[in-house]
N, C-alpha and C positions, 0 to 999 in steps of 0.2 A: 458539462459542468456537474451533472448529477453524479454524486459519488457512488461507486460500486463496492468499495471496501473501506474499512476504518481500522487504522492502527492508532490506538488511543494514548494520549499523553495529558498530563496535568501541568498547570503553571503554578509556580510559587506565588503566594499573595504579594510578595515583594516585587514581582516582575512588572515593569511599567511598559505598556504597549500603546502607542498612538499610531494612527495610519500615516501621518506625515513623517514621523521619526523612522518608522519601519521602512517606508518607501525610500527614504534617503539612504538608509543602511543597505537595502537590497541593491540599490543602483550601483554601489561600488563593486557588486559581484554579479552584474547582469550577464546573460549568456552572450558570448562572442563565438564566431565561427572557429572551428578547429584550424590550427596552423597546418602547414603541409605535412609535418611529421608527427602530429598528435593523433592518437587513436580516439580520444574522448575528451569532451569538455562539459562542465556543468555551470549553470548560471541561472539567474532568475529571469522569467519572461512575464509578460502581461497576461493575467489569467483570462481576461475577456477581450484581448486583442486591441484595446484602445490606447495602449502605451503606458498606462499606470501599472506599476509593479505590485502595488498593494491596493486591492479593491475593497472598498468599505461600504457597508450597508447597515444602518443603525449601529449596533456595537459589534457586528460581525465583520471579520476580515477574511479575504481570500487571496492567497498567493500561489504561485506556480513555479516549480522547479523544472527547468528545461535541460535536457541532456542531448547533446549531439555526439553521435558515435559513427566512426568510419566503418563501413562494411567491407571487410577484407577477410574472406573465409580462409581458414588454414589450408583447405584443399587447393586453393589457387596458389598460395605461397609455395606449398609443397610441389605443385606441378611445375612452376617456373624454376624453382630451386633444383628440381630433379634434372631438368634440361641443362642447367648451368653445371651441375655436378658431372653429368655425363660428358659435356664438352671438356671440362677440366681434366677428367680422367683420361680422355683421349689424348690431350696435350701432354700431360706429365707421365703417362704410362702406368699410373696406379690410382686406386680409388682414394679420394680425400678422406682424412681421418675425421673423428667426431668434432674436434675443435674447428677445423676448416669447414665442415658441413654446417655447423652452427653459424659460423660467420657468413657463409653464403646465404643462409636463410634470413639472417638479420639484414644483409644487404638488399635482398629481394624485397623484404618488407618495406625498407626505406624507399626503394624505387617505386613500389606500387601504391603506397599510402597517399601520395598527392593526387593519384588518379582515382582513388576509391570514392564511391558514393557515400554521402552522409545521411544518416537516419536520425530524426529527432523524435523524442517522446517527452511528454509533460506529466508531471505528478502534482496534483492539486493538494493544497494544504488549507484547511479551514481553522481559523483561530477565533475563539470566543473569549476575549479578555474578561468579560463580566462573569461568565460561567466558569472560567478557568480551564477551558478545553483547547486542545490542539489535536486535530485528527488528520491523518495522512491517507489519501485515497490510494492505498496499495495493499495488496495481499501478501507482498513479499517483505519480510523483515529487513533484508539487506538494503532494498531500495528505500525503505522508510528511514533507515539509519543514514543512508546517503543524503537524503533530504535534510535530516536533523543536523548532520555534521556541518553542512553548508549554512544552515540557519544559525547555528551557534557561532560560526565564523563571521557571518554577516552582521548579526545582532548579538553581541557578546553579553548584553544585559539580560537576555532571555535564557531561562534554564528549565525547559520542559522535561519532565520525568515520566516514565511509563505509569499508566494507571494501575493502582494496586487496590484490590478489593479484599474484604474479610474472608470470603469463601473461595476456595479453589474452584475455578470454572468447571474443571473436569469432575470434581466431586459433586458439585451442585447439579450439573447436567445428569450425572448418574442417578442422583437422588430423585430428580424430576421424573426420570424414566422408571425407576424402581417403584415409585409411589403412584405412577400414572397420573401425576398432577403437576401441571405447569405452574409457575409463579403467577401472581395476580397480574392481569393485563396481557399475558402471553398464552399462546397455544403452540403445541408441538406439531410440526409438519411431518413430511414423509421421508426425510433424509436424516440418517444418523450413522455414526461410526463408533464402534466399541473395540477397544484394544487391550490386550493383556500387557501388564507392565514388565514381564520377564524378557529375557534375551530374544526369544522367538518372536515376541510382539504379534501373536496371533490376532488377526483383525477380522471383524465382521462389518460389512457395509450394507446399509439399506439406502437404495437410490429410488426415489419416487415409489416407495413401497410402504404399505401399512405396517406400523410397528406393533406386532403382536405382543401384548403385555407378558404372557407366560414365556414366550420364546426369549424376549429381551431379558426377563428376570433370570432365566437359566444362565445366560451369558454373564450377567452381573454376579450371580452366585459363584460362577467359575473364576471370578476375579477380574473380569474385564471392566474397564472404565470407559465412560463416554468421552470421546475426544473431539467430536464434531456433532452439532445438533442443529437442525433447521427449525426455526421458530418464526412466529408471526406476532407482531406487537399491535394490539388493539385493532386488528383487521386493517392496519394502515401500512405497515412495512414488514416485508418478509426478509429473512437473512439467515446466515449460517454462523453460529457461534463456535469458536474453537477453544481448546483447552488453554491456549496461550492468550486468551482474551482478545483475539483478532476477530473482527466482524467481516464476513465475506458475503458475496452475492446479494448485496443490498438491492431490494426491489421495492420501489414506492408504488403501492397498489392503486387500483382505479379510484377508490374513494378519496385518495390524496390528489391524484392528477385531475379529478373533476373540480377541485378547488383552485386550480391554477388560473391566474388572471390571463385571459386570452385577448384582452383589449389593448395590449401594448402596441404602440405605434412604431417603435423602433426596436432594433435588435438589442440595444443596450437596456431598454426598459424591460424587454422580455427576459434578459439575463438576470436583471435585478429581481423580477418576479419569481423566477425559478430559484434563485439563491435564497430569497426570503422564505419561500415555502420549504425548501430543503432544510435550511438551518433550524427553522421552527420545529419541524418534525423530528430531526435528529436530536435536538435538545431534549425533547420529551422522551424519546426512546432511551437515551443515555441515562437520564434520571431514573427511569423505571428499571433499566438493566442493572445499574449499580445497586439499587434497593433490593433487587432479586438476588444479588450476590452478597448480601449481608452488609451493604454499605461500604464506603471507602475506608481502606485501612489507613492507619496513621503513617505519615511520610517519615 
């Protein structure tokens, strides 16, 4: 349940969100197994395994997108199709053309899909109606949009939009490195990426490597901008911020985990304890990060 990434969105003040209404809306699009000829299906699943599609704690909500995908590698389809094509060539005395080859591959796919194994993955979504936040635990923008698309379809009264801040994250991170001064509450860690904006996109990466101020400034003077930067917030959470305002590699540090309630008697109580601690910390982090980036831009 602990989020590893954040794709950040904001709610309109007019959006109305209640756990009961949301659960009812999600139930109409709950995840069902793929049919025999379907490659993939999306739907909502219980985030904590207790059957409830919308988990609520105080004013925070947690939902989970489930994706079931059939595993049918192209290499297997090509192998079986190759055998069928060879048999057909022997029967008719000439090699099948492109159209016939394509039709054979489609036929093979239809034959193999019902036998294919299914793989499921879940994508967690945290919703804070009071703070106006929606965060998707994914580093991949396409998967985040996949979750948003189904959420809009399931709950058409919701209209989350990407977070916009006054300062460009890339420009802000470049300034922090150039001045060798992180914003209040943050410290710069040992990972960074600087990239030239031109066609060549010359890139310098520091991985678990001390950022030498003189060396970094030379790269900045040559026109490179910071596209990824590892930061720690208040010695509580470490993460990597990208130029697209995606947060990756979230890590809740020991000082946070020491505050975790370990007296929970059931798995559900422990889930709630983890969720309460995580959302409390993330709310503080996001408030500080938005302030460091000049505040939220007007929508």
